N, C-alpha and C positions, 0 to 999 in steps of 0.2 A: 500406461507406462510400466516398465519392468523395474520397479523401484525396490521391491522386497529383497531383503538380505543385504542391503548396502549399509554403510556406516550411518549411525544416527548421532546427531549433535547432542552435546551435553549442555549447550547454551540455551535451553528452553526452561522457562519457569511456568508452572501450571497453577493458575489462580482460579480455575473454574470451580464452580460451586459457591462462589461468593458473588451473588448477583441479585439485584432487586428489580422491581418492575417500574420504579420511578426514580427521579433525580431531584435533589433539592438545590435551588439556586437563590441565595439571599432571601430566604423566606418564601420563595416560589417553589412549588413542588409540581414537576411535570411528569406525566405518564409517558410511556414510550411513544404514544401518538403525538404528544406535545413536542417531544424531542425531535421527532421526524419532521414536524411542521417547521420548527426552528431551523433545522439543518437544511431542509429543502429551500427555505427562504434565503438562507445564507448562500447556498450554492447558486441560486438563480440570480442573486444580485452581486455575486463575485466576492463575498467575504469568506475569510477562513472560518469554517464551522466551529472549530475549537475556540477561536477567539470570541465568537458570538456567545457560546455557552459560558465561557469564562466571565464575560462582561455581565451576564445575568446574575452571577454570584454576588456582585457588588463589591467584592474585595479582591477581584482579579483572579480568583481560583474557583473552578467549578467543584462543588461539594457533592460527591456521590453518596447517596444514602443506601448503600447496599449491605445486605446481611446474608449470612449463609443460607442457601436455599435447601429446604428439606428434600432429601433424596437426590440431591444434585451432585453428590460426590463424584469426582472423576473416576472412570473405570480404568483399571490397571492395563487393559489391553485394547485401548481405543485405536482402531486402525488409522483414524484421522491424525491422531497424535504421532503415531509412528511415521506417517507420511510426512507431516510437517518437519519432524526431526531429521528425516532422511534428506528432504530437499534443502533444509538449512545446512546440513552437513556438506552437501554438494556445493552450495554457494561458498562455504568456507574453503573447500578444496580448490575451487576454481579461482576465487579471488586471491587466495594465498599465493598461488602459482603466478598469477598475473602481477601482483605487487612485487614478488620476489624478482621478477625479470628486470625491474627498475631499482632493485636494491632496497626495497621497502618491506616492512613487516606488516602484514594485514592484521588488524584488530577486529575480530568478528563482533557483530551485534548480538545482544541477547534477544530472544523472542519470548513474549509473554502471551500465554493463552488465558483468556478471561471470559466471563459470562456477564452480559448486560452492561456492567460499568466497572471501571478500575481507576486507581490513582496513577498518574504519570507525572514526570517532572515538567511536562508541558501543560498541566491542568488535568481536569477530569476527562477520562476517555470513555466513550459510549459505543456500544456495538452498532448503533445506528449510523455511526461514522464510517463503518467498514474498516478494513485493515489500515493501519497508519503507522508512520515512523515518527518517533520523538527524538529530535537531535539533542535535546537537553540531557537525556539519559542514555542516548544511543541504543534505544530498544525499539523493536518492532512489536506491535500489538495486534492480536487477531482474536476475534470471537469466532469459533469454529462454525457457528450458525451461518456465517457469511458464505460458506461453501454451498449451503443449500440455497441461499438467495442467488448465488452465482448460477446455479443450475436451473432453478425453477422460475425466477423472476427476470434474470438477465439473459437467459437463453444461452448459457455457456457451460455445458456439461463437460465432464472429462477431467482426469487427474492432471493432464498437462495444463489445463486452464488454471487449476488451483496452484500448480507449481509456478506459473507465470505471475500470479498475484504475489506470492512470497518473494520471487526474484525481483519484482518491481520495487517492493518495499526495501529489500536489501540494496537495491540500486540507490535509494535515497541515502543509505548509510555510506555508500561509496562516495556520494557527493559531499557528505560531511567530512570524510577522511581526506578528500582531495582539496578541501577548502572552498568548494562551490557554494555550500550552504551559507557560510559567512559572507561571501561576496554578494550573494543574492539578497541577504538580509540588509546589507549596506545599500545595495541598489534600490531596494524597495522603499527605503526611508525617504527618497526624493521623488517617488513616483505617485501619480494619482491612481485612482482605482482601476481604470482601464489599462494603464501601463503596467500596474502590478499584476493584473490578470494575465497580460501577455507574457510577462516574465515567468509567472507560474506555469504557463503552458510549456515554455522551454525547459523548465525544471522537470516537469512530468514526462515530457517526451524523451529527455535524456535518461530518466529512470527506465522508461520502456526500452530504450536502446541498450542500456546496461543489462536488462533482463534478457535481451537477445544475445548479448555477449556471453552471459552465463549459459544460455541454452546451447550455443555453439560448442562451447568447451565441455559441458557436461555430456552432450550427445557424443562428442568425440571420445570422451573417456569411457562412457558406460553404454552407449548405444541403447538407451532405454526408452527413447521416443519411438513408438511403433508407427505403422503407416497412418498418415493423416492426422497424427497427434499435433504436429506443428500447425496444421490447419485449424485445430481446435483452439490453439493459443491465439492465432490470428483472429478467429471469431470472437474470442473473449475480449481482445483489444478493441475490436470493432464495436462490440456491444456496449462498451463503457466510454465511448467517445462522447464529448460534450454535446455535439449536434444530435446524436442518436438519443441520448438521455433526455434532452430538452424536447425533442419531438414527441417522445413517449409521455412526458410529464405534462407538457403545456401546449403541444401541437404546433409550436413555432420555435424558431432558432434565434438566439441573440448572441452573435459572435463576440460582442464586447464583454460578455460575461463569462466567456470560456476560461477555464482554469486548468484543463488537462489536455486539450487538443481534440480535434475532430477524430472520427473513427478512422478515416483515411490516414491522417497523420500518425495516429498511434500504431496502426498496422505497419506503416512504412518505416517508422523509426525502430520498431522491434526487428523488422526484416534487415535493416542496416546493420544492427548489432549482430544478428544471426548469420549474416552473409560470410563474414570472415573472423568474427570474434575479436575485433580490435577496438580498444578504448578510443583511439583517435577518430574513429568514425562516428562517435557519439557527441561531437561538439555542436550541440543545438544552439549555443549562444552566439556563435559566429556564423551560423548558417544563414545565407541570404533569404532562403525560402524554407518553410517547414513542411 
């Protein structure tokens, strides 16, 4: 991507350097391996990972036991930070213009960079969860170590793949601003686990579509995706499909536990948003087929 030299967002908070190797939950102290086991189990059985970690605390809030790490102070010129700020700024520009077309004012999210663990209004956030959005404080949370995981463990190299991850999380913020988040929470209150998982799939696929909407308009404005870089985005979407991840982790697929959609679905909904850059093309909730 030709992203250097573009505007950088001021809505980024850097909490890196405050991270520990373990997390305390109601008297239980888990190392990173233990957290991964908890998160994997939650994912396999269709639970919200943050909810599971919060329940372990006993008082409804995950207590992170992080302390400043020696020698882990953020560097002043970290290219990854400049990249994140640049992509976030682009999402601000794109969504501000889209909202303005309907007479609304876009309120951009803040993005928090952290290491290992951090406090959020949704409970304790851990890097093992990957990037996530918290609607309670309207913030996106990213441990930059995920970019390495994306490249080495998930088979998704390239800056465009990283940009897709950020745009997807901002897509959840769009859902919050447009009222989808509140409607989904009300809907889930009357759903069983399988139904709630199916609803979650529609939420995530819509965020993928919104990422495609962003990619369409940002490319139109900046022409910064080079040859095959959209292909790298589609590869990233494919690599994190529920079916692909389950095959890698357990050798079999359990559709009733899907929470994000299959690889094919994630690719297709990103492509829908990218085709013409229209919000109305992203209505996963009224789509007869996903």
